VOGU-3710 file (C-alpha; in Angstrom, 3 decimals, decimal comma):
1> mnknmihrll> 271,422/111,783/-31,468  274,157/112,850/-33,923  274,621/111,455/-37,447  277,598/109,303/-36,477  275,609/107,548/-33,744  272,698/106,964/-36,106  275,058/105,562/-38,738  276,653/103,159/-36,241  273,243/102,081/-34,958  271,932/101,387/-38,468
11> ktlipllfli> 275,150/99,519/-39,313  274,451/97,203/-36,380  270,685/96,871/-36,720  270,353/96,267/-40,458  272,416/93,012/-40,514  270,628/91,902/-37,343  267,191/92,533/-38,864  268,279/90,751/-42,056  269,425/87,744/-40,000  266,115/87,679/-38,129
21> fltgcqaekd> 264,286/87,809/-41,466  266,311/84,908/-42,865  265,863/82,875/-39,682  262,133/83,469/-39,802  261,992/82,358/-43,425  263,922/79,174/-42,621  261,695/78,445/-39,609  258,613/78,978/-41,798  260,108/76,670/-44,441  260,958/73,963/-41,895
31> agrpnilfii> 257,472/74,240/-40,379  256,058/73,100/-43,707  258,460/70,201/-44,111  257,605/66,973/-42,314  259,751/65,061/-39,932  260,317/61,612/-41,438  260,312/58,346/-39,501  260,935/55,356/-41,747  260,413/52,034/-39,964  261,404/48,797/-41,657
41> addaskrsfg> 261,170/45,199/-40,474  263,657/42,547/-41,535  261,917/39,630/-43,305  258,253/40,291/-42,417  255,514/39,176/-44,792  252,435/41,266/-45,458  250,328/38,319/-44,287  251,714/38,792/-40,763  249,919/42,027/-39,825  246,378/42,435/-38,603
51> aygsrstetp> 245,663/45,274/-41,028  246,298/42,785/-43,845  244,170/40,061/-42,319  246,488/38,088/-40,026  244,740/36,001/-37,368  247,859/34,465/-35,841  249,611/37,672/-34,722  248,701/40,668/-32,620  250,081/43,881/-34,130  248,191/46,689/-32,377
61> afdalakegv> 250,690/49,463/-33,151  250,803/48,689/-36,867  247,027/48,289/-37,061  246,390/51,562/-35,203  248,608/53,535/-37,591  246,928/51,810/-40,535  243,538/52,892/-39,215  244,716/56,481/-38,748  246,564/56,657/-42,066  246,683/54,964/-45,457
71> vftnaynnnp> 247,171/51,282/-46,311  248,824/50,338/-49,595  247,618/47,010/-50,967  250,048/46,913/-53,889  253,421/47,798/-52,347  256,413/45,843/-53,612  260,125/45,648/-53,204  262,053/45,539/-56,447  264,411/42,693/-55,449  263,430/40,493/-52,456
81> kcsparaail> 266,679/40,265/-50,497  268,057/42,556/-47,789  270,974/44,355/-49,481  269,413/45,044/-52,890  265,981/45,880/-51,466  267,447/48,458/-49,085  269,739/49,867/-51,767  266,687/50,522/-53,956  265,012/52,399/-51,086  268,028/54,563/-50,308
91> tgryswqlee> 268,999/55,423/-53,887  265,640/55,576/-55,633  266,912/53,261/-58,366  265,780/49,905/-59,706  267,940/46,989/-58,703  269,377/46,299/-62,171  270,454/49,958/-62,328  272,659/49,610/-59,253  275,596/47,648/-60,668  277,029/45,398/-57,924
101> aanhrpyldd> 274,399/46,614/-55,432  271,872/44,485/-57,338  273,524/41,524/-55,601  273,343/40,462/-51,971  276,365/41,226/-49,768  278,085/43,501/-52,268  280,731/46,182/-51,975  279,125/49,637/-51,827  280,493/53,175/-51,833  279,399/56,766/-52,353
111> rwkyypflle> 279,118/56,736/-56,142  275,373/56,745/-55,398  273,601/59,490/-53,494  271,492/58,296/-50,553  268,372/60,206/-49,593  269,209/60,579/-45,846  272,391/62,500/-46,622  270,697/64,551/-49,324  268,120/65,587/-46,722  270,898/66,307/-44,239
121> kagyfvgytg> 272,455/68,758/-46,703  269,036/70,401/-46,953  268,847/71,012/-43,203  267,451/67,763/-41,804  268,841/66,118/-38,664  269,554/62,536/-39,694  270,066/59,226/-37,883  269,337/55,509/-37,861  269,279/52,565/-35,503  269,329/48,796/-35,901
131> kgwgpgvykg> 269,647/47,531/-39,454  270,155/50,132/-42,155  271,600/49,106/-45,497  273,251/45,689/-45,450  274,647/43,160/-45,251  277,773/43,998/-47,206  280,849/46,224/-47,224  280,369/49,997/-47,287  283,338/52,274/-47,960  285,766/49,454/-47,216
141> ldisesdlnp> 284,253/48,325/-43,909  281,861/45,474/-43,193  278,533/46,893/-42,089  278,446/44,569/-39,075  281,700/46,082/-37,776  281,178/49,731/-38,732  279,079/52,726/-37,735  279,087/53,936/-41,352  275,838/53,331/-43,207  273,921/54,960/-46,086
151> aghlykgekl> 270,863/55,072/-43,793  272,364/57,818/-41,609  274,339/58,354/-38,431  274,139/55,429/-36,024  272,397/55,528/-32,627  273,108/52,320/-30,723  273,630/52,891/-27,007  270,397/51,504/-25,565  270,149/47,760/-24,793  267,568/45,451/-23,272
161> nppyagiskk> 267,081/41,821/-22,301  264,956/40,112/-24,979  262,483/37,408/-23,958  263,899/34,768/-26,339  267,178/33,805/-27,939  267,444/35,092/-31,474  265,871/38,465/-30,659  268,369/41,326/-30,695  269,367/43,126/-27,516  269,128/46,448/-29,333
171> nyagnfanfl> 266,564/48,834/-27,917  265,500/50,395/-31,184  262,854/52,671/-29,696  265,211/53,705/-26,891  267,859/54,684/-29,427  265,253/56,664/-31,322  264,394/58,522/-28,091  268,061/59,458/-27,654  268,091/60,773/-31,201  265,019/62,910/-30,509
181> keipketpfc> 266,758/64,497/-27,518  269,578/65,733/-29,742  267,522/67,398/-32,466  268,241/71,152/-32,605  265,224/73,330/-31,999  262,915/73,811/-34,992  264,963/71,436/-37,162  263,179/68,709/-39,137  264,480/65,182/-38,712  264,831/62,054/-40,819
191> fwlgthephr> 265,259/58,770/-38,952  265,538/55,167/-40,156  264,431/52,611/-37,566  265,331/49,146/-38,797  264,728/46,140/-36,584  266,569/42,833/-36,997  263,324/40,999/-36,363  261,738/38,790/-37,585  264,973/37,656/-39,282  266,255/34,252/-38,183
201> ayeidswkke> 267,442/32,616/-36,004  264,522/31,914/-33,629  264,376/30,178/-30,299  262,809/26,925/-31,454  259,422/26,250/-29,880  259,299/29,634/-28,167  255,639/29,629/-29,161  255,007/26,806/-26,696  256,135/28,984/-23,774  253,441/31,453/-24,733
211> krdtskikvp> 250,856/28,732/-25,323  249,995/30,217/-28,698  247,050/28,911/-30,699  248,689/27,554/-33,843  245,337/26,667/-35,398  245,120/30,307/-36,507  248,229/29,997/-38,683  247,523/29,839/-42,400  250,044/27,532/-44,047  250,886/28,475/-47,664
221> kfypndpkiv> 249,990/25,986/-50,370  253,658/25,424/-51,205  254,162/23,691/-47,797  252,535/20,627/-46,306  250,451/21,258/-43,196  253,166/19,798/-40,974  253,560/20,381/-37,198  257,250/21,271/-37,535  256,471/23,899/-40,184  253,514/25,289/-38,256
231> gdmadydiev> 255,696/25,576/-35,135  258,388/27,387/-37,118  255,805/29,878/-38,356  254,568/30,383/-34,785  258,132/31,198/-33,636  258,343/33,686/-36,492  255,072/35,324/-35,396  256,584/36,097/-32,004  259,324/38,153/-33,632  256,798/40,011/-35,805
241> ewfdkhlgea> 255,128/41,076/-32,571  258,519/42,206/-31,204  258,830/44,503/-34,209  255,353/45,856/-33,530  256,283/46,519/-29,896  259,116/48,846/-30,926  256,921/50,510/-33,532  254,421/51,347/-30,799  257,101/52,655/-28,448  258,576/54,858/-31,178
251> veylkeyell> 255,165/56,448/-31,746  254,807/57,044/-28,005  258,166/58,855/-27,935  256,961/61,123/-30,731  253,946/61,990/-28,608  256,123/62,569/-25,539  258,340/65,019/-27,426  255,317/66,656/-29,090  256,555/65,756/-32,566  253,869/63,362/-33,763
261> dntliivtsd> 251,637/65,929/-35,458  254,192/66,883/-38,114  255,895/63,504/-38,551  255,367/61,364/-41,617  255,640/57,730/-40,560  256,129/55,040/-43,201  256,189/51,413/-42,065  257,222/48,521/-44,282  259,414/45,411/-44,545  262,279/44,668/-46,918
271> hgmpfprvkg> 260,676/41,413/-48,174  258,729/38,362/-47,111  259,344/35,958/-44,245  262,624/33,944/-44,055  261,130/30,706/-45,311  261,630/28,585/-48,444  260,009/29,884/-51,617  259,456/33,267/-49,956  262,561/35,241/-49,005  264,607/36,010/-52,082
281> qiyeegfsvp> 262,054/34,519/-54,465  260,098/36,199/-57,246  256,726/35,005/-56,003  253,958/37,060/-54,407  254,840/36,175/-50,828  258,462/37,217/-51,357  258,123/40,613/-53,032  254,731/41,880/-51,830  255,352/43,945/-48,695  253,270/45,653/-46,017
291> miafwkdkik> 253,264/49,432/-46,324  251,299/51,994/-44,377  251,771/55,735/-43,911  250,606/58,200/-41,261  250,829/62,007/-41,197  248,297/63,639/-38,943  245,916/66,049/-40,671  247,829/65,612/-43,963  247,033/62,005/-44,807  243,312/61,330/-44,689
301> kgrvvsdfit> 242,814/58,460/-42,280  241,167/55,164/-43,047  242,134/55,117/-46,725  243,106/52,023/-48,739  245,063/52,691/-51,946  245,638/50,127/-54,697  248,165/52,069/-56,802  251,357/50,084/-57,380  254,209/51,400/-55,226  257,751/50,062/-55,476
311> fpdiaptlme> 260,845/50,633/-53,329  262,597/52,944/-55,839  259,604/55,287/-55,394  260,336/55,937/-51,714  263,391/58,203/-52,009  261,876/60,629/-54,557  258,699/60,773/-52,476  260,590/61,806/-49,348  262,665/64,302/-51,329  259,557/65,942/-52,751
321> laevpiieqm> 257,796/66,118/-49,385  260,953/67,636/-47,860  260,976/70,254/-50,639  264,344/69,047/-51,905  264,918/68,702/-55,671  264,720/65,089/-56,861  268,083/64,236/-58,391  268,493/62,680/-61,828  269,863/59,455/-60,295  266,432/58,624/-58,896
331> tgksfkqqll> 264,454/56,659/-61,481  261,595/55,872/-59,127  258,451/58,011/-59,166  257,177/60,002/-56,195  253,894/58,807/-54,698  253,142/62,075/-52,900  249,823/62,185/-54,757  248,853/58,773/-53,386  249,743/59,849/-49,847  247,889/63,159/-49,826
341> ssdqgridpe> 244,887/62,443/-52,015  241,525/62,156/-50,271  240,500/59,390/-52,666  240,724/55,650/-52,203  241,373/52,760/-54,563  243,309/53,547/-57,750  244,438/57,180/-57,707  246,629/57,127/-60,818  245,462/54,739/-63,594  249,059/54,515/-64,853
351> rnhtllgker> 250,220/52,891/-61,616  248,923/49,486/-62,654  252,044/47,316/-62,594  255,492/46,881/-61,088  258,803/45,411/-62,265  260,772/42,872/-60,278  264,056/41,039/-60,520  266,951/39,353/-58,812  270,574/38,471/-59,438  272,995/36,770/-57,042
361> hdigrvegnq> 271,524/36,516/-53,580  273,938/34,105/-51,926  276,749/31,729/-52,760  276,608/28,029/-53,580  275,757/28,052/-57,275  278,640/26,642/-59,320  279,484/26,519/-63,020  283,054/25,873/-64,133  285,577/27,700/-61,977  283,224/30,522/-60,974
371> yslaypvrai> 281,588/29,639/-57,681  279,053/32,322/-56,921  276,889/32,755/-59,972  273,543/34,537/-60,025  270,094/33,178/-60,722  268,801/36,038/-62,865  265,061/36,608/-62,935  262,926/39,437/-64,249  259,184/39,737/-63,721  256,179/41,983/-64,089
381> rtdhylyvrn> 253,209/42,062/-61,717  249,919/43,570/-62,866  246,518/43,738/-61,182  245,720/40,170/-62,189  248,914/38,409/-63,260  252,510/37,708/-62,352  254,766/36,882/-65,292  258,223/35,525/-64,365  261,158/35,089/-66,744  263,906/32,807/-65,384
391> llssrwpvgn> 266,650/34,012/-67,679  269,057/31,136/-66,985  266,702/28,352/-65,974  269,383/25,675/-66,371  270,877/26,876/-63,075  269,593/25,805/-59,660  267,300/28,584/-58,412  268,227/28,341/-54,713  271,803/27,117/-54,996  273,313/23,788/-55,964
401> peygflnfdn> 272,158/20,672/-54,063  275,717/19,637/-53,164  276,160/22,918/-51,275  272,883/22,620/-49,387  270,629/25,006/-51,331  272,292/27,951/-49,595  269,923/30,581/-50,995  267,336/29,453/-48,439  268,032/30,243/-44,785  268,526/27,194/-42,594
411> sptkqrilel> 265,356/26,467/-40,670  263,093/23,689/-39,380  260,859/24,322/-42,400  263,708/23,915/-44,870  264,879/20,747/-43,116  261,406/19,237/-43,081  260,843/19,823/-46,806  264,249/18,341/-47,617  263,200/15,222/-45,728  260,208/14,853/-48,050
421> kndenlgkfy> 262,253/14,480/-51,245  261,427/10,801/-51,772  258,000/10,824/-50,173  255,444/9,382/-52,583  252,698/11,812/-51,562  254,601/14,870/-50,336  257,657/14,877/-52,605  255,939/17,542/-54,728  256,751/20,091/-52,007  260,444/19,329/-52,383
431> emnfgkrple> 260,272/19,970/-56,122  258,183/23,087/-55,631  260,745/24,594/-53,254  264,113/23,251/-54,430  263,647/22,016/-57,999  264,672/23,739/-61,191  262,211/26,124/-62,793  261,063/26,666/-66,391  261,987/29,654/-68,523  258,540/31,183/-68,095
441> elyeinkdad> 256,016/31,216/-65,266  252,584/32,817/-65,228  250,245/33,045/-62,255  246,732/34,431/-61,977  247,182/36,149/-58,633  243,511/36,719/-57,785  242,966/32,957/-57,934  246,440/31,746/-56,972  248,185/34,130/-54,558  250,567/31,359/-53,465
451> cvnnladnpn> 251,787/30,984/-57,073  251,558/27,195/-57,334  249,611/26,802/-60,603  251,894/27,810/-63,475  249,795/28,788/-66,514  252,702/29,555/-68,855  252,095/26,453/-71,002  248,329/26,804/-71,029  247,296/27,810/-74,574  244,355/29,780/-73,196
461> yktikdslwi> 246,812/32,204/-71,588  249,338/32,502/-74,437  248,184/35,966/-75,551  248,382/37,279/-71,987  251,782/35,691/-71,419  253,275/37,050/-74,628  251,949/40,569/-74,036  253,416/40,645/-70,535  256,841/39,560/-71,780  256,770/42,248/-74,495
471> kleqklveqq> 255,871/44,915/-71,942  258,476/43,686/-69,454  261,243/43,575/-72,055  260,351/47,042/-73,346  260,490/48,526/-69,845  263,823/46,860/-69,073  265,360/48,140/-72,293  264,222/51,648/-71,348  265,912/51,222/-67,977  269,128/49,919/-69,563
481> dprilgngei> 269,057/46,556/-67,792  272,385/44,787/-68,557  270,694/41,369/-68,644  268,421/42,471/-71,457  271,100/44,464/-73,304  273,534/41,527/-73,450  275,971/42,396/-70,638  274,234/40,531/-67,833  277,232/38,301/-67,131  278,715/41,159/-65,136
491> fdyypysrip> 276,248/40,428/-62,291  277,733/36,926/-61,971  281,186/38,304/-61,336  280,658/41,291/-59,077  282,537/40,251/-55,903  280,627/38,713/-52,999  282,018/40,328/-49,851  282,328/37,281/-47,556  285,516/35,884/-49,088  286,571/33,638/-46,142
501> rqqklyndsd> 283,170/31,930/-46,127  283,501/31,170/-49,832  287,010/29,801/-49,412  285,840/27,504/-46,635  282,712/26,340/-48,448  284,521/25,569/-51,687  287,681/24,267/-49,979  289,752/26,699/-52,016  292,106/28,920/-50,024  293,136/30,789/-53,184
511> ydpikifesk> 289,598/31,718/-54,211  289,410/35,501/-54,646  286,267/36,926/-56,288  287,868/40,352/-56,696  290,703/38,940/-58,808  288,214/36,883/-60,826  286,207/40,030/-61,550  289,291/42,012/-62,542  290,434/39,246/-64,871  287,068/39,168/-66,648
521> fdkkvnvky> 286,237/42,854/-67,069  287,908/46,048/-68,129  289,393/48,100/-65,275  287,079/50,924/-66,277  284,090/49,012/-64,978  282,947/51,033/-61,991  283,444/48,728/-59,044  285,351/49,750/-55,923  286,500/47,765/-52,930
//
């Protein structure tokens, strides 16, 4: 073989060997990074799953994963409504750090970085099905009419015939299976599976068709034990079980495609059930969420962890596990340690509290000529107490009475409690659900998980109350919360995206929240439409 032939051969082989080396390094890197399946229910309370003690539902898929993985007993959203809760997950930021995305049905764009697309840039194959971020307008298009979503690239082709009206025809697990078929070989994936269940509406009295035993339903102390309310909760339970069905099928598809062993599965819900004094409310039932995680041979099975986990912690956790640098935007704290530790109980002594809040969740709260004002609340939850600060307690907490208390979803439960307003014995439930609230609320959670005994005016708890407010205020100042720094009015005026609905409700064809916002604030304020 002459020198020229050897030179040509080396010129061909060296780049080829280098490419093989690089490919091998990438394959080795990807082998250490988990696939990520994030499964989120829409409006499911922690109380509704067997692993958390439910007797009225059967959730075998959820309970099996809980048994084989880790159960978090102190997992919380940061703002108990769909849009802001999901924005906190996707961005890794606290609600009050998200400008207009702290509100429900906002306008959203790409000023924020969303973890699915950050993982995609790092080599992950990314998709979602069902409900991702929303409701609201993203990049100029209503989420309900667009395939664009911060949760990923949409998979939506598979349909089915649901057993009851109100249940979506979307085959979430089937869409996930189609996604799995498209994953390039040896490429990690990140998938968001968001069901629309158990969000309302329900087929009323569907529970009767199944002859369900309603005696197993535990009615919260903020409702009367009324047949109409119990039946409504039974209809809700059916949709919780529909969520669990798709969870189980998704796990089976992972087994079928031999992907289960290296897939991290996190299962949660955006907030509590769609009932008065729960959904959208800063009480335990509204912001405490189910959360379990499974990762075969990486997460020690059968563990129960009491460290406080909040939705802004999810994105940095997934970034760290995927070996992607956590960006400065993300103010949440990774809970990789809590996932992978072999210990139970409290892993990190510093994870002993969480911060909560809300701004405008829906329309129907009127002052002057501005129709869609917020009901701002900030709160801190510790191991034993919940301290709530209703920052503008003169406002109606769930919307003005003349507009039908629109911050609560319409339901048989809502209607029944409204009927009790003038009842001599049961009128207290009306006040508890629809009445105005004091500036401060304090609940001893271990004794009062339903948050019905406000201790804020009890002199025996004054030291505890004051210390919690000091800690809460200090934390919010550190996080640059506009409400605490004196610019909170901006949350009242960020535009609500359903303009026609507002015009109809207020009988004002000229009502334009975007123009109102622009007239109130400097053009430099970072809001886009």
